[in-house]
N, C-alpha and C positions, 0 to 999 in steps of 0.2 A: 605738626611739632607746634606744643601751645610757646607760646609768652607772653611774656607781663607788660601791662597796661601800664600809661601815668601812673596811677592810685593804686601799682603792690597788687592787682593782684595777674590773674591767671586764670589763659580764656587755653584753651584747646588739648590737646593728645599728650602723655608725658605716662613711657613704661602702660604698669593697666588706665592707669586713672587717665579720667576724667574730667577733668574743671573749667569747670562754665560759674556765668559772674549773674544772680537773680536779682532784685531789689536790690544792689551795692550789696550781697555778700558774697560772700566766693560759693559751689558748691562745685560739690570734688565727685563724681561718683564712677565705683570700677566703667575702664570695655568689655561692655558686651562682647562675655562668650562667642563662638559658633557651636555649637545642633552637633551631642556625642552621637546622637541617633535620630536620623530621622522622622518624619514626622508620621503622628500612626494617619488613618486614615480618615479616623474623626474629625484633624484636628485636620488634614487639608481637605475636608469642606467645611469646616469650619470658617480659613479662613476661605475659600473657593464663596461659599452664603456674602458673606462680610463684603469687600469685595463687590459681591451683585448688589447689594446697598449702595453702599458707601461711593461709585456711578452715578449710580438710580442719583446720591443726595447732594450729588456736587451737579448733578445735568437746571437744576431746579436751587441753586443758591438767587437765583436774584431772583426767580419770585421771591422766597420770603421771605428777603429786603424787601420789598414792594409792596409788605399786606403786613399787619403785622396776625399776623394765626396766633395755633398753640404753641407752632416750631420760635417761636417770639424769644424767648435766648439759648444757650448755641443751640445755634440752626439745625446746624447736618448734622451735629450729636442723637441728636431728641428726633428726629427721624429720621439719618440710618437706623436710631433700638427699634424706629415705629414702625422699619418696617420686615429689620430681623424678629422680630416679633409676632408682627401679623404676617407675614406678608412676602417674605421666599420661602419655596417649600422645598424639598425633592420630589421626586422622583425614577424612580430607575435609577438613588444613587446620581441623579443630580439637579443638583439647582434652581430650583427656575424664579421668578417674581414674580408673581397669581397676580393680577392686576383686581381683578375682583371689590367691590367699596373700596378702593384704595382714597382715604384723603389726602387730599393736597394743602385745604384750606380751611378750617373752621371761620365759620364766621356770623354771626349771632341773625342776621338781618334773615326773617323770612324767606327759605326758597318755592318758584317750583313744583309743580310735584308737577311727573309724570314728563324729566324731562329724558325724552332719545330721539335718535341719529337716522330721520328718513330715509337717506337718498344720500348720492355724492356721485360725481362726477367728475372730472380732470378736476380735480384738486380742489372742487368745492363741495363744501357740507354741510347736508339740512338741517336744525338742530327745530326741535319741535318739542312744544308745553304745550301747561293745563293754562290757560291765564285768568281763568276764572273763575277758577282754586285758590287764587292770593288773596289773604283776609282782605277783608272790601274798608274797616283802617286807613289804610298805609298804600297813603299818595306820593307823590307821581307813582306810580309799576316802575320796580330797577331790574332798567338795561342789560339784556344781557349778552356774558363773553363764552368764549372759547378757549379752555388747553390740553394747545395737541401736545403730543415728546412720542418724537421719533427716537429709539431702541439703538437700531441701527449711526443713527450720529450723534448717537445720544445729545442729541440739543427738546428743546420747550420752546413755545411761543405761547404769549392771552393774544391771546387776540380781543380787542375791546369792536378795530372799524367793523364795517359787515356788508356785506355786499347791495344785500334784498331787504326787507326781511317787516314785516305785517306782526296783527293781535295772534299771538301767539308762535311765529318760526323767526328767522333770519336761520342769516346763509353768507357765509364766513369762505374766504378765497385762503384758500392754506400757496405755504412754497414745493413752486415750483421744483426746484429741485429734494425731495421729500415723495415726488410720482414713483411710482413701484417700493412700493417704501411700508410694513407693518407705523401702523403713529395710532394711541392709544391719547381715548378725546375724552374730558371735565367738561362739564358745565355748572354755570355760578351765577346768581343777579345782583348786582353790584348799583352801585351811584357817586356819578363823581360830577367835583365843585367843569364850570366851567374850564378849569389847569386840571392836570395829573393830577393831581392834589397827592397825590403821595411818599409815605401809606400809607395806604389807606387802613384807619380801624377799621374794629369787629360786629360795627354796628355801620358800619354803606356796602360789607358785604354780607353775604349768605356761603356756608358751609357748603361744596364744591362735591358733582355730581355724575361719576365714570359712570359715560354711556360708553365704552366699551375699541372694544379699531377693529384697526378696516386698515386693508389697506387703495394708494390712494392712485 
């Protein structure tokens, strides 16, 4: 039911009209009508594809807030569009997300080469890279972080803390609640000061590298 505020402006539904206020101006729109025909197969497929991309985008909302990445404005919308255009595919009329080459963050810092997951055991993941390939004129060498995403729980972690590390490798420990579930992983290099100076600027981190998926 519609009502009038103290400024004489109408809010709410009245008949087949919807009244709202934007920037102190009255907005009147028609009440959305129910579909007279069922959606087509193509429309249903597009809805399913959008649902997949939107679900993943919202899971990474806080990540985009912490980094000044490619998705710096309208983060969720931009990332959703990126997924729909490049990574949501269809097989046997079933849409799915193809994670290969999916980029979460675009940074200006040079990236290590040959990132890979060498082994995992009881939630411990060992990531290796070629530290000798890094540009010699950049010192000190950036630290390495792991981003892990669990589709089943639709949550991610940005793991900066390592259990053990050495030249060209780092061991990360993931949440025990993820045991037995599929996890997708990315790695990136970064610089941080003594305190967590989020949001990080592009010069402080590298573009993420997709490492693949595994079951913890």
